[in-house]
C-alpha positions in Angstrom: 243.9 197.0 166.2 242.0 199.8 164.0 242.9 203.3 165.1 240.1 204.8 163.6 237.2 202.7 165.6 235.9 203.8 168.8 233.9 201.6 171.4 230.6 203.1 172.6 228.5 203.3 175.7 225.2 204.4 175.8 223.3 205.0 179.0 219.9 205.6 180.5 218.7 205.4 183.8 219.9 202.1 184.9 220.2 200.7 181.5 222.5 200.8 178.9 224.0 199.2 175.8 227.5 198.7 174.1 228.5 199.3 170.7 231.0 200.6 167.8 231.6 203.3 165.6 234.4 204.8 163.4 235.8 208.2 162.8 235.0 209.7 159.6 236.0 213.4 160.3 239.2 214.5 162.0 237.2 217.0 164.3 235.7 214.0 166.0 232.7 213.1 163.8 231.7 209.2 164.2 229.6 207.1 162.2 227.5 204.3 164.3 224.0 202.9 164.2 220.8 204.7 165.5 219.8 201.6 167.8 223.1 202.1 169.6 222.3 205.7 170.6 218.8 205.7 171.1 217.1 206.7 174.3 220.8 207.5 175.5 220.7 210.2 178.1 224.7 209.9 178.4 227.3 209.0 175.8 231.0 208.1 175.9 233.4 206.5 173.5 236.9 205.1 174.0 239.2 205.9 170.8 241.0 202.8 170.4 243.8 204.5 168.4 244.7 207.1 171.6 243.0 205.1 174.4 241.0 208.5 175.4 237.8 208.5 176.7 235.3 211.2 174.9 232.1 212.5 175.9 229.8 212.3 172.8 226.6 214.0 171.5 224.4 213.0 168.9 224.4 215.6 165.8 221.9 213.7 163.7 220.2 210.4 162.8 218.2 208.5 160.4 216.2 205.8 162.1 214.9 204.1 159.1 218.4 203.5 158.0 219.4 202.8 161.9 222.0 205.6 161.2 223.6 208.0 163.6 226.6 210.5 163.8 227.8 211.3 167.1 230.5 214.2 167.9 233.2 213.4 170.2 233.6 216.3 172.3 237.1 217.9 172.2 237.8 215.3 169.3 240.9 217.1 167.0 243.4 216.0 164.5 242.0 212.2 164.8 242.7 209.5 162.0 239.8 208.6 159.7 238.7 205.5 158.2 239.7 204.7 154.5 236.0 204.8 153.1 235.7 202.6 150.2 232.6 202.3 147.5 230.1 199.7 148.1 229.0 200.0 144.9 232.0 197.7 143.8 231.2 195.1 146.5 230.5 191.4 144.7 229.3 188.6 146.0 232.1 186.4 147.2 234.6 189.3 148.3 236.4 188.6 151.6 235.4 191.2 154.5 236.1 191.7 158.0 233.4 193.0 160.4 235.4 195.0 163.3 233.6 195.7 166.6 233.0 195.7 170.4 232.0 192.3 170.2 229.5 191.5 173.6 230.3 194.9 174.8 233.9 193.8 176.2 235.7 196.9 175.0 237.8 194.9 172.9 237.9 195.1 169.2 237.3 191.5 167.6 237.8 191.0 164.0 235.1 188.4 162.2 236.2 187.4 158.9 234.0 186.5 156.3 232.6 186.5 152.8 229.8 188.6 151.1 227.1 186.1 150.4 224.2 188.6 149.1 223.5 192.4 148.1 220.5 194.3 148.3 219.3 192.2 151.0 216.6 193.0 153.4 216.6 191.8 157.2 214.1 192.6 160.1 216.2 193.7 162.9 214.8 193.5 166.5 216.4 195.9 169.0 218.0 193.6 172.1 216.8 196.5 174.1 213.2 197.1 173.7 212.3 194.3 171.3 211.0 196.8 168.5 211.7 195.9 165.0 212.9 198.0 162.0 213.0 196.7 158.5 216.4 197.0 156.9 216.6 197.3 153.1 219.4 197.2 150.7 221.9 195.4 152.9 225.1 193.6 152.2 224.7 190.3 153.9 227.8 188.6 154.9 228.7 185.3 156.5 230.9 186.7 159.6 230.2 186.2 163.3 229.1 189.4 164.1 227.8 190.0 167.8 226.1 192.2 170.1 228.1 195.1 170.6 229.6 195.2 167.0 226.8 197.2 166.0 228.0 200.3 164.2 231.6 199.1 163.7 232.9 199.2 160.0 233.0 196.5 157.5 236.2 196.3 155.9 237.3 194.8 152.4 240.5 193.0 151.8 242.3 196.3 151.4 241.1 197.7 154.7 238.6 200.2 153.2 235.1 200.6 155.0 232.2 199.3 152.5 229.9 198.8 155.3 228.2 199.6 158.5 227.6 196.7 160.7 224.1 196.6 161.6 222.5 193.1 162.7 223.7 189.7 163.5 222.4 186.7 165.0 221.6 186.5 168.8 223.4 184.8 171.3 220.9 182.1 171.4 220.9 181.6 167.5 224.5 181.4 167.3 224.7 178.4 168.9 222.7 176.5 166.3 223.0 178.3 163.2 225.6 179.7 160.9 227.2 183.0 160.9 224.8 185.6 159.3 225.2 189.2 159.9 224.1 192.6 157.6 225.8 195.6 157.0 224.6 199.1 155.9 226.4 200.1 152.3 228.9 202.8 153.0 227.6 204.5 150.2 224.2 205.0 151.6 225.4 205.7 155.1 228.3 208.5 153.9 225.2 210.4 152.0 223.4 210.4 155.5 226.6 211.7 157.0 227.2 214.5 154.4 223.5 215.5 154.9 224.1 215.7 158.5 227.4 217.6 158.4 225.1 220.4 156.2 222.6 220.5 158.8 219.6 219.3 156.6 216.6 217.7 158.5 214.7 216.4 155.4 213.4 213.2 154.2 214.0 210.6 157.1 217.1 212.2 158.4 216.7 214.5 161.4 219.6 216.8 162.5 220.1 218.5 166.0 217.9 217.9 169.3 215.2 215.4 169.0 211.5 216.8 169.4 209.2 214.9 171.7 205.4 214.4 171.2 204.9 211.4 173.5 202.8 209.3 171.6 203.3 205.7 170.2 201.2 205.0 167.2 200.1 202.3 164.4 198.7 202.5 161.2 194.6 202.8 161.6 194.6 199.7 159.6 196.1 197.6 162.7 192.7 198.8 164.6 189.2 197.6 164.4 186.4 200.4 164.9 184.3 202.6 163.3 186.7 205.7 163.4 188.6 207.1 160.3 190.0 204.9 157.8 193.1 206.5 157.6 195.5 208.2 160.6 198.0 207.4 162.9 196.3 205.7 165.7 197.3 206.2 169.3 198.3 203.2 170.8 200.1 204.8 174.1 200.8 208.2 175.5 203.4 208.9 177.7 203.0 210.6 180.9 203.4 214.2 181.5 204.2 214.4 177.5 202.6 217.3 175.2 200.4 214.8 173.8 198.9 213.9 177.2 198.9 217.4 178.2 197.2 218.5 175.2 194.3 215.6 175.9 195.3 213.1 173.4 194.5 209.7 175.0 194.8 205.8 173.4 192.6 205.0 170.9 192.4 208.6 169.5 193.5 208.9 165.6 195.9 211.6 164.8 194.8 212.7 161.1 196.5 216.0 160.5 199.9 217.7 161.6 200.0 221.5 161.0 197.4 221.2 158.3 199.2 218.6 156.5 197.1 215.2 156.4 198.6 212.2 158.5 197.3 209.1 156.5 199.9 206.6 158.2 202.1 206.4 161.1 205.0 206.9 158.8 203.5 210.2 157.9 203.6 211.5 161.7 207.2 210.1 161.8 207.9 211.9 158.8 206.7 215.4 160.2 208.5 215.0 163.3 211.9 214.5 160.9 211.8 218.4 160.4 210.9 219.6 163.8 213.0 220.6 166.6 212.2 221.0 170.8 210.1 224.3 171.2 208.5 224.3 168.0 204.5 224.9 168.0 202.4 222.6 166.0 199.1 222.1 165.4 197.3 218.6 165.7 193.9 217.2 164.9 192.8 214.1 165.9 189.3 212.0 166.2 188.7 210.7 169.5 187.4 207.2 170.1 183.6 208.5 170.2 183.9 209.9 166.8 184.7 213.8 167.6 187.0 215.9 166.0 189.4 217.6 167.8 192.1 220.5 167.1 194.8 222.1 169.5 198.0 223.5 169.4 200.9 222.4 171.3 204.9 222.7 172.3 207.4 220.1 171.4 209.5 219.0 174.4 212.9 217.5 173.9 213.2 213.9 173.7 215.6 211.0 173.0 218.1 210.6 171.8 219.4 213.2 174.3 223.0 212.7 174.8 
């Protein structure tokens, strides 16, 4: 049993996901994966050390690195994980991935060795099938399972050197040798510090999530005679700020508050520094080639726990 680990249950509507996290501050800050808390409207954590159930809220996250920091309500004087240095990790080192395997609420250790450093993996969400390319990862041969996400990867001395992030699906585990990936703890703790400081910049967002209500892709993914650059609108959510403004599927967003939007990543980067209630001005080109400009107010989106 690791007294610094929590098991996490994230729920939205009639759906939910189980995950893991570990305490990085005695006042109840917990590090986990972003994909564990994404979309959550209700978030709870069970502290393995004291057995208490805590309501939790999302303080900040970095979607591109698949990291999130959550706050345990009324969490005080909690034991914190011993943080090591992933920069010192080497291929062949013995490690153990610890987590809420299969969401059973019981910690299961998965021993193995480091088999690769600075690895890249295309992780696929078990919830909505979305994909996220993770780079600079620690590759291990441990049997990491669904539910382990966000748990600590510890070295032979019990120091955390990574955050469990991706493993084989249940189907793949039947036919393939164990393979899993962890986010280096040096990178993860840099995100933790930025969230502690309250700095929304780069790919790190702090505070409530702003909501525009569009799904976008790079223009290059579409055919047509519209703009050669921009964030092409693939979907618009009902009663979202985007829909109320008149944006429809097939439009191409080309400017955000006067700054050019050349790719879908540009739009994502602009949203990182925004908060619900912010007034922003969008410029887009319709499928008919008409250029439109309007201001809108961002709503509150997920994760909202």
